[in-house]
C-alpha positions as CSV (number, residue, x, y, z in Angstrom):
1,M,-54.5,-60.9,29.5
2,S,-50.8,-61.0,30.3
3,H,-50.1,-58.8,27.3
4,S,-52.5,-56.1,28.5
5,R,-51.2,-56.3,32.0
6,R,-47.7,-55.8,30.8
7,A,-48.8,-52.8,28.7
8,S,-50.6,-51.3,31.6
9,M,-47.6,-51.7,33.8
10,S,-45.4,-50.2,31.1
11,D,-47.7,-47.2,30.8
12,A,-47.7,-46.8,34.6
13,G,-44.0,-47.0,34.7
14,I,-43.6,-44.3,32.0
15,D,-46.1,-42.0,33.8
16,S,-44.4,-42.6,37.1
17,L,-41.1,-41.9,35.5
18,G,-42.4,-38.6,34.0
19,D,-43.9,-37.6,37.3
20,R,-40.7,-38.2,39.1
21,L,-38.8,-36.2,36.5
22,R,-41.2,-33.2,36.8
23,K,-40.6,-33.2,40.5
24,T,-36.9,-32.6,40.0
25,L,-37.7,-29.2,38.4
26,H,-40.1,-26.5,39.7
27,Y,-41.1,-23.3,38.0
28,R,-43.1,-20.5,39.3
29,D,-44.5,-17.8,37.0
30,G,-42.2,-19.0,34.2
31,S,-39.0,-18.6,36.2
32,E,-36.7,-21.2,37.6
33,I,-36.8,-21.3,41.5
34,D,-35.4,-24.6,42.6
35,K,-33.2,-27.0,40.6
36,P,-31.1,-29.2,42.8
37,D,-27.7,-30.3,41.5
38,F,-27.8,-33.7,43.2
39,K,-29.0,-36.8,41.4
40,E,-32.3,-37.6,43.1
41,L,-33.2,-40.5,40.8
42,D,-31.0,-42.9,39.0
43,L,-32.3,-41.7,35.6
44,G,-29.1,-40.2,34.2
45,S,-28.7,-36.5,33.4
46,P,-31.4,-34.9,31.2
47,I,-28.5,-33.6,29.1
48,S,-26.4,-36.8,29.2
49,P,-26.5,-39.0,26.1
50,L,-29.6,-41.0,25.9
51,Q,-29.8,-44.5,24.6
52,A,-32.7,-44.9,22.2
53,R,-34.5,-48.1,21.6
54,A,-36.5,-49.2,18.7
55,S,-40.2,-49.0,19.2
56,T,-43.1,-50.0,17.0
57,S,-45.6,-47.9,18.8
58,S,-45.7,-44.2,19.3
59,S,-45.9,-42.7,22.7
60,S,-47.3,-39.3,23.7
61,S,-45.9,-36.9,26.2
62,G,-47.5,-34.1,28.1
63,S,-46.3,-31.8,25.4
64,G,-49.0,-32.8,22.9
65,S,-49.0,-34.5,19.5
66,G,-46.6,-34.4,16.6
67,L,-43.6,-35.9,18.5
68,N,-40.6,-36.3,16.2
69,A,-38.7,-39.5,15.9
70,V,-36.0,-40.1,18.4
71,P,-32.6,-38.8,17.0
72,K,-30.1,-41.4,16.1
73,R,-26.9,-41.9,17.8
74,S,-23.8,-40.7,15.9
75,D,-21.7,-43.5,14.5
76,G,-18.2,-43.7,15.8
77,S,-18.8,-40.8,18.3
78,L,-17.8,-41.4,21.8
79,S,-19.9,-38.5,23.0
80,S,-23.1,-39.8,21.4
81,E,-24.3,-36.3,20.8
82,L,-27.8,-35.7,19.5
83,S,-28.0,-35.1,15.8
84,G,-30.6,-34.5,13.2
85,S,-32.3,-31.2,14.0
86,V,-29.0,-29.4,14.5
87,E,-28.0,-29.9,10.9
88,S,-31.4,-29.1,9.4
89,S,-32.0,-26.0,11.5
90,R,-30.5,-23.0,9.6
91,G,-28.8,-20.4,11.6
92,F,-28.6,-22.5,14.7
93,Y,-26.0,-21.2,17.2
94,L,-24.1,-23.6,19.3
95,G,-22.8,-22.2,22.5
96,H,-20.5,-24.9,23.9
97,S,-19.8,-28.6,23.4
98,R,-18.7,-31.1,26.1
99,S,-16.5,-34.1,26.1
100,N,-16.9,-37.2,28.1
101,S,-14.7,-36.2,31.0
102,G,-15.2,-33.5,33.6
103,S,-12.7,-31.2,35.2
104,S,-12.1,-33.6,38.0
105,G,-11.2,-36.4,35.7
106,S,-14.0,-38.7,36.9
107,C,-16.6,-40.3,34.7
108,V,-20.3,-40.4,35.2
109,N,-21.9,-43.6,34.1
110,S,-25.7,-43.2,33.6
111,P,-27.5,-46.5,33.3
112,P,-29.1,-47.1,29.9
113,L,-32.8,-46.3,29.7
114,N,-35.3,-48.4,27.9
115,A,-37.6,-45.4,27.4
116,L,-37.2,-41.7,26.9
117,P,-38.2,-39.5,29.8
118,T,-41.7,-38.0,29.3
119,G,-42.8,-34.6,30.4
120,N,-41.2,-31.2,29.5
121,I,-38.0,-29.7,30.7
122,C,-39.0,-26.2,29.9
123,R,-40.8,-23.1,31.2
124,S,-44.5,-23.4,32.0
125,G,-46.7,-23.1,29.0
126,K,-43.8,-23.8,26.6
127,V,-43.3,-27.2,25.2
128,L,-40.1,-28.8,23.9
129,K,-40.5,-31.9,21.8
130,T,-38.5,-34.8,22.9
131,G,-35.3,-35.3,20.8
132,M,-35.9,-31.9,19.0
133,A,-33.1,-29.3,19.3
134,S,-35.2,-26.3,18.3
135,R,-34.0,-22.8,18.2
136,T,-34.8,-20.7,21.3
137,T,-35.1,-17.0,21.6
138,K,-31.7,-16.9,23.4
139,T,-28.8,-19.3,23.0
140,D,-28.9,-22.1,25.5
141,V,-25.4,-23.3,26.5
142,L,-24.1,-25.7,29.0
143,G,-22.8,-24.4,32.2
144,S,-19.6,-25.5,33.8
145,G,-21.5,-27.7,36.4
146,T,-19.6,-29.3,39.2
147,G,-17.0,-31.1,37.1
148,N,-19.2,-34.1,36.3
149,Y,-20.5,-33.6,32.8
150,G,-24.3,-34.2,32.5
151,H,-25.0,-32.9,36.0
152,G,-24.5,-29.2,35.5
153,S,-27.1,-26.5,34.8
154,I,-28.8,-25.3,31.7
155,I,-28.3,-21.6,31.9
156,R,-29.2,-18.5,29.8
157,G,-26.4,-16.7,28.0
158,C,-22.9,-18.1,27.5
159,G,-20.9,-19.6,30.3
160,L,-17.5,-19.1,28.7
161,G,-16.0,-17.0,31.5
162,S,-13.8,-14.2,30.2
163,H,-13.0,-15.7,26.9
164,K,-13.7,-13.4,23.9
165,S,-13.3,-13.8,20.2
166,A,-11.8,-10.9,18.2
167,G,-13.5,-12.1,15.1
168,P,-15.0,-15.0,13.3
169,S,-12.9,-18.1,12.9
170,R,-13.4,-21.6,11.7
171,D,-14.2,-24.4,14.2
172,G,-15.0,-27.6,12.4
173,G,-18.1,-27.3,10.4
174,S,-19.2,-24.0,12.1
175,C,-17.5,-20.6,12.6
176,I,-16.9,-18.6,15.8
177,A,-18.4,-15.2,15.7
178,A,-19.6,-12.6,18.2
179,N,-23.2,-11.6,18.8
180,S,-24.4,-8.1,19.4
181,R,-23.2,-8.3,23.1
182,G,-19.7,-9.3,22.0
183,V,-20.2,-12.9,23.3
184,P,-18.5,-15.5,21.1
185,I,-20.8,-18.1,19.6
186,L,-20.6,-20.9,17.2
187,C,-22.4,-20.1,14.0
188,N,-23.2,-21.8,10.8
189,D,-25.6,-19.2,9.5
190,P,-24.1,-17.4,6.4
191,E,-26.7,-14.6,6.7
192,E,-25.3,-13.7,10.1
193,F,-21.8,-13.4,8.7
194,K,-23.2,-11.3,5.8
195,R,-24.9,-9.0,8.3
196,M,-21.7,-8.6,10.3
197,G,-19.8,-8.1,7.1
198,N,-22.2,-5.3,6.0
199,E,-21.7,-3.6,9.3
200,N,-17.9,-3.6,8.9
201,Y,-18.2,-2.4,5.3
202,K,-20.3,0.6,6.3
203,K,-17.6,1.5,8.9
204,G,-14.9,1.3,6.2
205,N,-13.4,-1.9,7.7
206,F,-13.0,-3.5,4.4
207,A,-10.5,-6.2,5.4
208,E,-12.8,-7.3,8.3
209,A,-15.8,-7.2,6.0
210,L,-14.0,-9.3,3.4
211,D,-13.1,-12.0,6.0
212,L,-16.7,-12.2,7.1
213,Y,-18.0,-12.5,3.6
214,D,-15.5,-15.3,3.1
215,K,-17.0,-17.1,6.0
216,A,-20.5,-16.8,4.5
217,I,-19.2,-18.1,1.2
218,S,-17.5,-21.0,2.8
219,I,-20.9,-22.1,4.3
220,S,-22.9,-21.3,1.2
221,P,-20.6,-21.1,-1.8
222,L,-23.4,-20.9,-4.4
223,N,-25.0,-17.7,-3.1
224,A,-24.5,-14.9,-5.6
225,S,-25.2,-12.1,-3.2
226,Y,-22.2,-13.1,-1.0
227,R,-20.0,-13.0,-4.0
228,C,-21.3,-9.5,-4.9
229,N,-20.7,-8.2,-1.4
230,R,-17.2,-9.7,-1.4
231,S,-16.5,-7.7,-4.6
232,A,-17.5,-4.5,-2.9
233,A,-15.0,-5.2,0.0
234,L,-12.3,-5.9,-2.6
235,I,-13.0,-2.6,-4.4
236,G,-12.6,-0.8,-1.0
237,L,-9.2,-2.5,-0.7
238,K,-8.2,-1.5,-4.3
239,R,-8.0,-5.1,-5.3
240,F,-9.7,-4.5,-8.6
241,T,-8.9,-7.7,-10.5
242,E,-10.3,-9.9,-7.7
243,A,-13.4,-7.6,-7.5
244,V,-14.0,-8.2,-11.2
245,R,-13.7,-11.9,-10.8
246,E,-16.2,-12.0,-7.9
247,C,-18.8,-10.0,-9.8
248,E,-18.4,-12.3,-12.8
249,E,-18.8,-15.3,-10.5
250,A,-21.9,-13.8,-9.0
251,I,-23.4,-13.3,-12.5
252,R,-22.4,-16.9,-13.4
253,L,-24.3,-18.2,-10.4
254,D,-27.3,-15.9,-11.1
255,P,-27.3,-14.4,-14.6
256,R,-30.4,-12.4,-13.7
257,Y,-28.7,-10.8,-10.7
258,V,-29.1,-7.1,-11.8
259,R,-27.2,-5.6,-8.9
260,A,-24.1,-7.7,-9.7
261,H,-24.3,-6.5,-13.3
262,H,-24.5,-2.9,-12.2
263,R,-21.7,-3.2,-9.7
264,L,-19.5,-4.8,-12.4
265,G,-20.4,-2.1,-14.8
266,S,-19.4,0.6,-12.2
267,L,-16.2,-1.2,-11.6
268,F,-15.3,-1.3,-15.3
269,L,-16.2,2.4,-15.6
270,S,-13.8,3.3,-12.8
271,L,-11.1,1.3,-14.6
272,G,-11.8,3.3,-17.8
273,Q,-13.2,0.3,-19.8
274,V,-16.2,2.0,-21.4
275,E,-17.4,-0.8,-23.6
276,N,-17.3,-3.4,-20.8
277,A,-19.0,-1.0,-18.5
278,R,-21.8,-0.3,-21.0
279,R,-22.6,-4.0,-21.3
280,H,-23.4,-4.3,-17.6
281,I,-24.9,-0.9,-16.8
282,C,-27.2,-0.7,-19.8
283,I,-29.2,-3.9,-19.4
284,P,-32.5,-3.9,-21.4
285,G,-35.4,-3.5,-19.0
286,H,-33.1,-3.0,-16.0
287,Q,-31.8,0.5,-16.2
288,P,-30.3,1.8,-12.9
289,A,-32.8,3.8,-10.9
290,D,-30.1,6.4,-10.3
291,C,-28.9,7.8,-13.7
292,T,-25.5,8.9,-12.2
293,E,-23.6,6.0,-13.5
294,L,-25.1,6.5,-17.0
295,R,-24.0,10.2,-16.9
296,K,-20.5,9.2,-15.8
297,L,-20.3,6.6,-18.6
298,E,-21.2,9.2,-21.2
299,A,-18.8,11.8,-19.8
300,V,-15.8,9.4,-19.6
301,E,-16.5,8.1,-23.1
302,K,-16.6,11.7,-24.5
303,H,-13.3,12.7,-22.8
304,I,-11.5,9.5,-24.0
305,E,-12.6,10.3,-27.6
306,K,-11.2,13.8,-27.3
307,C,-8.0,12.4,-25.8
308,N,-7.6,10.2,-28.8
309,D,-8.2,13.1,-31.2
310,A,-5.5,15.1,-29.4
311,R,-3.0,12.3,-29.6
312,V,-3.5,11.9,-33.3
313,T,-2.7,15.6,-33.8
314,A,0.2,15.5,-31.3
315,D,-1.6,18.1,-29.2
316,W,-0.1,16.9,-26.0
317,M,-1.4,19.7,-23.7
318,N,-5.0,19.0,-24.8
319,M,-4.4,15.2,-24.4
320,L,-3.3,15.8,-20.9
321,R,-6.4,17.9,-20.1
322,E,-8.8,15.4,-21.5
323,A,-7.1,12.5,-19.7
324,D,-7.5,14.4,-16.4
325,A,-11.1,15.2,-17.2
326,A,-11.9,11.5,-17.9
327,I,-10.3,10.5,-14.5
328,V,-12.3,13.1,-12.7
329,S,-15.5,12.2,-14.5
330,G,-15.5,8.6,-13.1
331,A,-12.5,6.7,-14.3
332,A,-10.5,7.4,-11.2
333,S,-8.7,4.0,-11.2
334,S,-8.0,3.7,-14.8
335,P,-4.4,2.4,-15.5
336,Q,-4.5,3.4,-19.2
337,L,-5.6,7.0,-18.5
338,F,-2.7,7.5,-16.0
339,A,-0.4,6.0,-18.6
340,C,-1.9,8.5,-21.1
341,K,-1.0,11.4,-18.9
342,A,2.6,10.0,-18.6
343,E,2.9,9.8,-22.3
344,A,1.8,13.4,-22.7
345,F,4.4,14.5,-20.1
346,V,7.1,12.6,-21.9
347,K,6.3,14.3,-25.2
348,L,6.2,17.7,-23.3
349,Q,9.7,16.8,-21.9
350,Q,8.5,16.8,-18.3
351,L,10.1,13.6,-17.1
352,E,9.5,14.2,-13.4
353,N,5.8,14.5,-14.0
354,A,5.9,11.5,-16.3
355,D,7.5,9.5,-13.5
356,L,4.8,10.6,-11.1
357,S,2.0,9.7,-13.4
358,I,3.3,6.2,-14.3
359,S,3.8,5.5,-10.6
360,K,0.1,6.2,-10.0
361,V,-1.0,3.5,-12.4
362,P,-3.1,1.1,-10.4
363,K,-1.9,-2.5,-10.3
364,V,-4.5,-4.5,-12.2
365,E,-3.7,-8.0,-13.2
366,P,-5.1,-8.9,-16.7
367,N,-7.9,-11.4,-17.1
368,A,-10.3,-12.4,-19.9
369,S,-12.5,-9.3,-19.4
370,F,-9.5,-6.9,-19.5
371,S,-8.1,-8.4,-22.7
372,R,-11.0,-7.0,-24.6
373,S,-10.3,-3.5,-23.5
374,K,-8.4,-1.2,-25.9
375,I,-7.2,2.4,-26.0
376,F,-5.8,4.2,-29.0
377,G,-6.1,1.0,-30.9
378,M,-3.8,-0.9,-28.5
379,I,-4.8,-3.5,-25.8
380,S,-4.8,-1.5,-22.6
381,E,-2.1,-3.5,-20.8
382,A,0.2,-3.3,-23.9
383,Y,-0.3,0.5,-24.0
384,I,1.0,0.8,-20.4
385,F,4.2,-1.1,-21.4
386,F,4.4,1.1,-24.5
387,V,4.5,4.3,-22.4
388,W,6.8,2.8,-19.7
389,S,9.3,2.0,-22.5
390,Q,9.3,5.7,-23.6
391,I,10.0,6.9,-20.0
392,E,12.8,4.4,-19.5
393,L,14.3,5.5,-22.9
394,A,14.1,9.2,-22.0
395,H,16.0,8.5,-18.7
396,G,18.7,6.6,-20.6
397,R,17.8,3.2,-19.2
398,F,18.0,1.6,-22.6
399,E,17.9,-2.1,-21.6
400,C,14.8,-1.5,-19.4
401,A,13.2,0.3,-22.3
402,V,13.8,-2.7,-24.6
403,A,12.4,-5.1,-22.0
404,A,9.2,-3.0,-21.5
405,I,8.4,-2.7,-25.2
406,E,9.0,-6.4,-25.7
407,K,6.4,-7.2,-23.1
408,G,4.0,-4.9,-24.8
409,A,4.6,-6.6,-28.1
410,Q,4.0,-10.0,-26.6
411,I,0.6,-8.8,-25.4
412,D,-0.4,-7.0,-28.6
413,S,1.8,-8.3,-31.4
414,Q,-0.6,-7.1,-34.2
415,N,-0.5,-3.4,-33.3
416,V,1.5,-1.5,-35.8
417,E,2.5,1.3,-33.4
418,I,3.9,-1.1,-30.8
419,S,5.9,-3.0,-33.5
420,A,7.4,0.2,-34.8
421,S,8.3,1.4,-31.3
422,L,10.0,-2.0,-30.6
423,N,12.2,-1.7,-33.7
424,N,13.0,1.9,-32.9
425,V,14.0,1.3,-29.3
426,R,16.2,-1.6,-30.3
427,L,18.0,0.6,-32.9
428,V,18.6,3.4,-30.4
429,T,19.9,1.0,-27.8
430,Q,22.3,-0.5,-30.3
431,A,23.6,2.9,-31.4
432,R,24.2,4.0,-27.8
433,N,26.1,0.8,-27.0
434,R,28.2,1.2,-30.1
435,G,29.0,4.8,-29.2
436,N,30.0,3.9,-25.7
437,D,32.4,1.2,-27.0
438,L,34.0,3.6,-29.4
439,F,34.3,6.3,-26.7
440,K,36.2,3.9,-24.4
441,S,38.5,3.0,-27.3
442,E,39.3,6.8,-27.8
443,R,37.7,6.6,-31.3
444,L,35.9,9.9,-30.5
445,T,34.9,11.0,-34.0
446,E,33.3,7.6,-34.7
447,A,31.6,7.7,-31.3
448,C,30.1,11.1,-32.3
449,G,28.7,9.4,-35.4
450,A,27.2,6.5,-33.5
451,Y,25.5,8.8,-31.0
452,G,24.2,10.9,-33.9
453,E,22.8,7.7,-35.5
454,G,20.9,7.0,-32.3
455,L,19.5,10.6,-32.2
456,R,18.2,10.0,-35.7
457,F,15.8,7.3,-34.3
458,D,15.1,9.2,-31.1
459,P,15.6,13.0,-31.6
460,S,14.6,13.8,-28.0
461,N,17.0,11.5,-26.1
462,S,18.9,13.7,-23.7
463,V,21.4,11.0,-22.8
464,L,22.6,10.7,-26.4
465,Y,23.1,14.4,-26.6
466,C,25.1,14.5,-23.4
467,N,27.3,11.6,-24.5
468,R,28.1,13.2,-27.8
469,A,28.9,16.4,-25.9
470,A,31.6,14.5,-24.0
471,C,33.1,13.4,-27.3
472,W,33.1,17.0,-28.6
473,Y,34.8,18.2,-25.4
474,K,37.6,15.7,-25.7
475,L,38.0,16.7,-29.4
476,G,38.4,20.3,-28.3
477,Q,35.2,21.4,-30.0
478,W,33.8,23.1,-27.0
479,E,31.2,25.1,-28.9
480,K,29.6,21.9,-30.1
481,S,29.8,20.5,-26.6
482,V,27.9,23.4,-25.2
483,D,25.3,23.1,-27.9
484,D,24.6,19.4,-27.2
485,C,24.6,20.0,-23.4
486,T,22.1,22.8,-23.9
487,Q,19.9,20.6,-26.0
488,A,20.0,17.8,-23.4
489,L,19.1,20.3,-20.6
490,S,16.1,21.6,-22.6
491,I,14.8,18.0,-22.6
492,Q,15.8,17.2,-19.0
493,P,16.3,20.4,-17.0
494,N,17.7,18.7,-13.9
495,Y,20.3,16.7,-15.9
496,T,23.3,17.2,-13.6
497,K,25.9,15.6,-15.9
498,A,24.9,17.8,-18.8
499,L,25.0,21.0,-16.6
500,L,28.5,20.1,-15.3
501,R,29.8,19.3,-18.8
502,R,28.4,22.6,-20.1
503,A,30.1,24.5,-17.3
504,T,33.5,23.0,-18.0
505,S,33.1,23.7,-21.7
506,N,32.2,27.4,-21.0
507,M,35.3,27.6,-18.9
508,K,37.4,26.4,-21.9
509,L,35.6,29.0,-24.0
510,E,36.3,31.7,-21.3
511,R,32.6,32.4,-21.0
512,W,33.0,33.2,-17.4
513,A,29.5,34.5,-16.7
514,E,27.9,31.4,-18.2
515,A,30.3,29.2,-16.3
516,V,29.5,31.0,-13.0
517,R,25.8,30.5,-13.6
518,D,26.2,26.8,-14.2
519,Y,28.5,26.3,-11.3
520,E,26.2,28.2,-9.0
521,A,23.3,25.9,-10.0
522,L,25.5,22.9,-9.3
523,R,26.6,24.4,-5.9
524,S,22.9,24.7,-4.9
525,Q,22.4,21.0,-5.6
526,F,25.7,19.9,-4.1
527,P,26.6,22.4,-1.3
528,Q,29.3,20.2,0.2
529,D,31.0,19.2,-3.0
530,N,34.5,20.6,-2.8
531,E,35.2,20.2,-6.5
532,V,32.2,22.3,-7.5
533,A,33.0,24.9,-4.9
534,E,36.6,25.3,-6.1
535,S,35.5,25.5,-9.8
536,L,32.9,28.1,-8.9
537,M,35.5,30.2,-7.0
538,H,37.9,30.1,-10.0
539,A,35.1,31.1,-12.4
540,Q,34.1,34.0,-10.1
541,V,37.7,35.2,-9.8
542,A,38.1,35.0,-13.6
543,L,34.9,36.9,-14.2
544,K,35.9,39.7,-11.8
545,K,39.3,39.9,-13.4
546,S,37.8,40.1,-16.8
547,N,35.8,43.1,-15.6
548,G,38.8,44.7,-14.0
549,E,37.6,44.3,-10.4
550,E,39.6,43.5,-7.3
551,V,39.0,39.9,-6.3
552,Y,41.5,39.4,-3.5
553,N,39.8,37.5,-0.7
554,R,36.5,38.7,-2.0
555,K,34.3,35.8,-1.0
556,F,36.0,33.8,1.7
557,G,36.8,36.5,4.3
558,E,33.8,38.7,4.6
559,I,33.2,40.4,7.9
560,V,30.1,39.6,9.9
561,S,28.8,42.4,12.1
562,D,25.3,41.3,13.1
563,L,24.2,38.5,15.4
564,D,21.4,37.3,13.1
565,Q,23.8,37.4,10.1
566,F,26.3,35.4,12.1
567,Q,23.7,32.7,13.0
568,A,22.6,32.5,9.4
569,A,26.2,32.2,8.1
570,I,27.2,29.4,10.5
571,S,23.9,27.5,9.8
572,A,24.6,27.4,6.0
573,P,25.5,24.1,4.4
574,G,29.2,23.2,4.4
575,L,32.1,24.1,6.7
576,V,32.5,27.6,8.2
577,V,35.6,28.9,9.9
578,V,35.1,32.1,11.9
579,H,38.1,34.3,12.9
580,F,37.3,36.4,16.0
581,K,39.7,39.3,16.0
582,M,40.5,42.8,17.1
583,V,42.1,45.5,14.9
584,S,44.5,46.4,17.8
585,S,45.8,42.9,18.2
586,I,49.3,42.3,16.9
587,Q,48.7,38.5,16.7
588,C,45.6,39.0,14.6
589,I,47.5,41.3,12.2
590,H,50.3,38.8,11.8
591,I,48.0,35.8,11.0
592,S,45.6,37.7,8.7
593,P,47.6,37.2,5.4
594,F,47.8,33.5,6.1
595,L,44.0,33.3,6.2
596,D,43.9,34.6,2.6
597,T,46.2,31.7,1.6
598,L,43.8,29.2,3.3
599,C,40.9,30.7,1.4
600,T,42.6,29.9,-1.9
601,R,43.8,26.5,-0.9
602,Y,40.4,25.4,0.5
603,P,37.7,27.1,-1.6
604,S,34.8,24.9,-0.4
605,I,35.2,26.3,3.2
606,S,33.7,29.6,4.1
607,F,36.0,31.9,6.1
608,L,34.3,34.7,8.1
609,K,35.7,37.4,10.3
610,V,34.1,38.9,13.5
611,D,35.5,42.2,14.8
612,M,34.9,41.9,18.6
613,E,35.2,45.7,19.1
614,E,32.5,46.4,16.5
615,S,30.3,43.4,17.3
616,P,30.7,42.6,21.0
617,E,27.2,40.9,21.2
618,I,28.5,38.1,18.9
619,A,31.6,37.7,21.1
620,R,29.4,37.5,24.2
621,A,27.0,35.0,22.5
622,E,30.0,32.7,21.6
623,N,31.9,33.3,24.9
624,V,35.0,34.6,23.2
625,V,37.4,36.7,25.4
626,T,40.8,36.1,23.8
627,V,42.0,36.9,20.3
628,P,42.7,35.5,17.8
629,T,40.1,32.7,18.3
630,F,39.1,30.4,15.5
631,K,35.9,28.3,15.6
632,V,34.8,25.7,13.1
633,Y,31.0,25.2,12.5
634,R,28.9,22.8,10.4
635,K,25.2,23.5,10.0
636,G,25.1,25.6,13.1
637,S,27.0,23.2,15.3
638,R,30.4,24.0,16.7
639,L,33.0,21.4,15.9
640,K,36.3,22.8,17.2
641,E,37.8,25.9,18.8
642,L,41.4,27.1,18.7
643,I,42.8,30.0,20.7
644,C,46.0,31.8,19.5
645,P,47.0,28.9,17.2
646,S,50.1,28.9,15.0
647,P,49.6,28.9,11.2
648,E,50.7,25.3,11.0
649,V,48.2,24.2,13.7
650,L,45.4,26.2,12.1
651,E,46.0,24.7,8.6
652,S,46.2,21.2,10.0
653,L,42.8,21.7,11.5
654,V,41.3,23.2,8.3
655,R,42.8,20.4,6.2
656,H,41.4,17.7,8.5
657,Y,37.8,19.0,8.1
658,Y,38.3,19.7,4.4
659,V,39.3,16.1,3.8
660,E,36.5,14.8,6.0
661,S,34.0,16.9,4.1
662,S,35.4,15.7,0.7
663,I,34.9,12.0,1.7
664,S,31.3,12.5,2.8
665,S,30.2,14.8,-0.1
666,P,28.8,13.5,-3.4
667,V,31.4,13.1,-6.2
668,I,30.5,14.1,-9.7
669,H,32.2,12.1,-12.5
670,R,32.6,14.6,-15.3
671,F,32.9,12.4,-18.3
672,K,31.3,9.1,-17.3
673,N,28.9,7.8,-20.0
C-alpha cells in the first residue's frame, strides 16, 4: 500500500513538474509569444546541465513513445555537456558553446533534479525527445542571455554578433565554416566542406578549394572521392606530383573508383607519359563516355613517335615541329617534351630559344610512377638533365655541364647515350681547363692545341673557338683569329667577346670595312662604352682615308638645323655637347678649331653645332641669347650650360662628364678567357 502510494505521489509530482514547466513557455500558432527571462520555478535552466539518475523503470512524456536513454555526463568535464547524439549525428552543426561562468562573473547554481523535466520545449505539434540533440531545419544556438549562463534564450540563427570567419578553420574536433548566409558555424560534416570546395574550384579558387578538401579529408581520411577532388585542385595549382599521389591514394582506397583512374590517366597524358596514361584511361569495361581523352592519347603518342624518328635521323627542325604538336595535342605540361624542344634548339645553334624552352620545363618531382616513364630510351628525368648539360656546355659553363650530366647518369646509369655524354663532357672540360692554364702561362701554341683537343670532342663549342682565337691573336696570326671568331659567332650570334675579338683582328689586318661593321654592332649593344666608341671612330677614319675621303671632324661636329632633329640628337644614348654659335661671332670663330681637338680626344661624346641665325627656333626653344653657348645633354636631359667659356674651362667640363660616363659604362675585357 505504501509502495503504491509513493508511486502515485511520484507520478503526481512528475505531472505537476511537467505542467509547471509548460506554463513557463507559451506558443501561439507555432510562434513564440511570451518567454520570461526570470526564473519562476527553482527547477534549473532547461539548458543548464542536468543531473541524471539511474532508473529501473521507463517514464513517458507528452511527446510519445520511443524515448531515448538519458545521455551520460561527460567524465572530467566541468561543463557537464550533453553527449551521445552529437557524436553520432553526421553533419551536425554546433553554433556556440558555453562555459560555466557568465559575463558578470557570477555563478548560477541549479539544484540537482531527481527526475528529468517532462513535456516538450518546442513548437506546437513538434516533439523533441528528452536528452536527444536532433538536427533541426535551422541551427539552434545559445543567445548571450543576461550574463548568467543557463538563463538566456534559445534563438534562431547565430547570436555571434559581428564576428565572421573568412574561411574554414579547425576548432577542436570540428571545423569553422560559413553557411550560405556567410554566418560562421562549427561543422564536422565532410560533405559540407566538399560542397564548399567544389564551389571554389568552379570559380578557379584552387587554393581555397584545396584547403576545404583538406578539411574534409581530416574528418574522413578514408574517403576516396575527397582525395580525387583534392588532386583536381592540385592540378589547378600546377602541383602535378602531389596530384598524382592523391589520385593514386584514391585508387588505393577504392580500386574500383573509375573517375579517379580517368583523372590520373588524364594527368599522366598532360605530363606526356603515354603508357601510364593508357593504363588508367583504357580500363576494360569502363571506357570514358567522352572519347576526347582517347583521341588526345592517340595524337600525343603519334607525335612522340615521329619526334623519336626525327631525332634518330638528326632532323632537328622536324623534331622541333613534332614536339610542339605533341604539346598542343594534350601533353601541355610535359617536362620531357619541353626538354626535347630545347635539345633541338641547341642542335640548331639557337641558344636563346634553348634557354627559353628549358626554362618552361614544369617542376615535377619524381616518384614511383614517374620512374617508369621513358623517352628516347632514357628515363624522362634523366633526359632532362642530359639536355640541360648540353645547354650549359654550349654556354661555356663547363662545371655546371658536368654536374648536370652526372645527375642524369645517377638516375639512368644503364643508358648508353647518357654514359657517352658524361665521358664527352668531362673530356671537353678537362681540355678547356688545360688550355686556360697554358694561356695564362703564355704557352700560347700549346694552349691552341689544348683548345683544339676540346673541339674534337665538342665541335660546336663556341667558347673553345673564341679562346683559341685569343691565342691566335697574341701569336700574330690574325687571319686564324678572325676565322675562329667567325665560327664562334655562327654558333652563338650574340657572343660579344667573339665579336670584339674579330673587330680587333680585322683592325690588325687593316680590313677597315669589316672592323667598322663589327664595332658598329658593338656600339649598338654598348652605346655608352667609351672604348668601343673610340675604336669605332678610328676604324671609320681609317676607312675614309683608305677611300681618299676627307675625314676631318666628319662625325663629331655635324650641324643641326631642324628642331625635331635637335630633339632626336640630344635624346640619343650617351653624352651630347651642343655648340650654339653665329657665323658673325668672333668668339665662335676663335673657339671652333679647339672643338675639333675635343672631338678627337673624347670620341665617345657627340659634338653638335646649332647656327642660331639659320635655326632661330632651336635657340628660342633652348632659351639661348648669347654666343658661344655650350650645353651638355644626356638622354634628353640638360646637365650643364656654359656661356662664353675659355678653352680650358670647356675641356675641364667635357673631361668631367667623359670620366663619369666611363665609370658608369660597361667595360669589355678583350682577352679574358
